[in-house]
C-alpha positions as CSV (number, residue, x, y, z in Angstrom):
1,M,72.1,-92.2,56.3
2,L,68.5,-91.1,55.7
3,E,66.9,-92.1,52.4
4,V,64.7,-89.2,51.3
5,G,62.5,-91.6,49.2
6,L,61.3,-93.3,52.4
7,L,59.8,-90.1,53.8
8,E,56.1,-89.7,53.0
9,P,54.5,-86.3,52.6
10,P,52.1,-85.3,55.4
11,P,48.6,-86.5,54.7
12,R,46.4,-84.1,52.7
13,L,43.5,-83.0,54.9
14,T,40.4,-81.7,53.3
15,P,37.2,-80.2,54.7
16,I,34.7,-82.9,55.6
17,S,31.1,-82.5,56.8
18,V,30.6,-84.3,60.1
19,R,26.8,-84.5,59.3
20,Q,27.5,-86.3,56.0
21,V,29.9,-88.7,57.6
22,L,27.5,-89.5,60.5
23,R,24.7,-90.0,58.0
24,S,26.7,-92.6,56.0
25,C,27.9,-94.3,59.2
26,T,24.4,-94.6,60.7
27,E,23.2,-96.1,57.4
28,A,26.0,-98.6,57.4
29,L,25.4,-99.4,61.1
30,A,21.8,-100.4,60.3
31,R,23.3,-103.1,58.0
32,T,26.0,-104.3,60.5
33,E,25.6,-107.6,62.2
34,G,25.0,-107.1,66.0
35,C,24.0,-103.5,65.5
36,R,20.7,-103.7,63.6
37,G,17.9,-101.9,65.4
38,V,20.2,-99.8,67.6
39,E,18.8,-96.2,67.7
40,V,21.5,-93.5,67.0
41,N,20.5,-90.0,68.1
42,V,22.4,-87.3,66.1
43,P,21.8,-83.6,67.0
44,E,19.6,-81.5,64.7
45,G,21.0,-78.4,63.0
46,P,24.3,-77.7,61.5
47,L,27.4,-79.7,62.5
48,P,31.0,-78.6,62.1
49,I,33.3,-79.1,59.1
50,V,36.5,-80.9,60.1
51,A,39.9,-81.4,58.5
52,G,40.3,-85.0,57.6
53,M,41.2,-87.6,55.0
54,E,38.1,-88.5,53.0
55,S,39.1,-92.2,52.8
56,L,39.9,-92.6,56.5
57,L,37.6,-90.4,58.6
58,P,34.4,-92.3,57.8
59,K,36.2,-95.6,58.7
60,A,37.3,-94.2,62.1
61,L,33.9,-92.7,63.0
62,N,32.1,-95.9,61.8
63,A,34.4,-98.0,64.0
64,V,33.4,-95.8,67.0
65,L,29.7,-96.0,66.3
66,V,29.8,-99.8,65.8
67,C,31.7,-100.2,69.1
68,A,29.2,-98.0,70.9
69,A,26.2,-99.9,69.3
70,R,27.7,-103.3,70.4
71,L,27.7,-102.0,74.0
72,V,24.0,-101.3,73.8
73,S,22.0,-104.0,75.5
74,G,18.3,-104.5,74.9
75,V,16.6,-101.1,74.9
76,G,19.7,-98.9,75.0
77,F,20.7,-96.3,72.4
78,V,23.7,-94.3,71.1
79,E,23.7,-90.6,71.7
80,V,26.0,-88.4,69.5
81,N,26.9,-84.8,70.5
82,C,29.3,-82.3,68.9
83,R,31.0,-79.2,70.1
84,E,33.7,-76.9,68.8
85,E,36.5,-75.3,70.9
86,R,39.0,-73.1,69.3
87,S,40.5,-75.0,66.4
88,E,39.1,-78.4,67.5
89,T,35.9,-80.3,67.1
90,Y,34.8,-82.9,69.8
91,L,32.4,-85.6,68.9
92,T,31.0,-87.4,71.9
93,V,29.4,-90.8,71.4
94,T,27.6,-92.2,74.4
95,S,26.4,-95.8,74.5
96,Q,23.5,-96.4,76.9
97,G,23.4,-100.1,77.8
98,R,26.7,-101.4,79.2
99,S,29.8,-99.9,80.5
100,I,33.3,-101.1,79.7
101,P,34.8,-103.3,82.5
102,A,37.2,-101.1,84.5
103,Q,40.0,-103.6,84.1
104,T,39.9,-103.3,80.3
105,L,39.8,-99.5,80.1
106,P,43.6,-98.9,80.3
107,N,44.1,-101.2,77.3
108,F,40.8,-100.5,75.5
109,F,42.4,-99.3,72.3
110,D,45.1,-102.0,72.1
111,L,44.7,-104.4,69.2
112,L,42.6,-107.3,70.5
113,A,42.8,-106.1,74.0
114,F,40.0,-108.2,75.4
115,S,37.7,-111.0,74.4
116,E,34.0,-111.5,74.2
117,D,34.0,-112.6,77.9
118,A,35.0,-109.2,79.1
119,V,31.8,-107.3,78.0
120,G,29.5,-110.0,76.8
121,C,30.0,-109.0,73.1
122,H,32.9,-108.9,70.7
123,L,33.9,-105.3,69.9
124,G,36.2,-106.4,67.2
125,L,39.1,-104.3,65.8
126,G,37.0,-101.0,65.8
127,P,38.6,-99.4,68.9
128,A,42.1,-100.1,67.7
129,L,41.3,-99.0,64.2
130,A,39.9,-95.7,65.3
131,A,42.8,-95.1,67.7
132,R,45.3,-95.5,64.8
133,I,43.5,-93.6,62.1
134,L,42.5,-90.4,64.0
135,P,46.1,-89.4,64.9
136,L,47.0,-89.4,61.2
137,M,44.6,-86.4,60.9
138,G,45.7,-84.7,64.0
139,G,42.9,-86.2,66.1
140,S,42.5,-88.6,69.0
141,I,40.0,-90.8,70.9
142,T,39.4,-91.5,74.5
143,A,37.0,-93.9,76.3
144,R,35.5,-93.8,79.8
145,N,32.5,-95.1,81.7
146,V,29.6,-92.9,82.6
147,G,28.0,-94.7,85.5
148,A,27.4,-98.4,85.6
149,S,25.5,-98.7,82.3
150,A,27.0,-96.3,79.8
151,A,30.3,-95.8,77.9
152,E,31.5,-92.6,76.4
153,F,33.9,-92.1,73.5
154,V,35.3,-88.7,72.8
155,V,36.7,-88.1,69.3
156,R,38.9,-85.0,68.9
157,M,39.3,-83.7,65.3
158,R,40.8,-80.6,63.8
159,S,38.2,-78.0,62.7
160,A,38.5,-77.1,59.0
161,R,37.2,-73.6,59.3
162,L,40.3,-72.4,61.0
163,Q,42.8,-74.2,58.9
């Protein structure tokens, strides 16, 4: 027998400015241990409005930026790009510095999937956190390597303008 009281209503999604979230995330990144001094390049001009949960979307995007920043080594940087396709917004975060070891990619978003030895730095809970938060808002995240010294994270979110 199903208890109706246990069912939760679907999350309430509201329009959220990607520009504002990225601004707050880059400010927080500058204060994060192991990420200070990492340059984050965000595109100029207008960025999309997405459908999300105000309490969770900034946490997910911050987790992605922190993860990317921790992969930067020495003089690397983090590049952020954004595009809209139909009813979805894609935020691409590219970390120039280190790639993710190929053996860890299949389990990259698993909770505590690998240790500090795998990439030379501890990426923490960020990847798993982002991978669990984004689906709550109809989104997703993927990771892949771009060459030998870059990692790319693609965050898919629902566009608010078509909701």
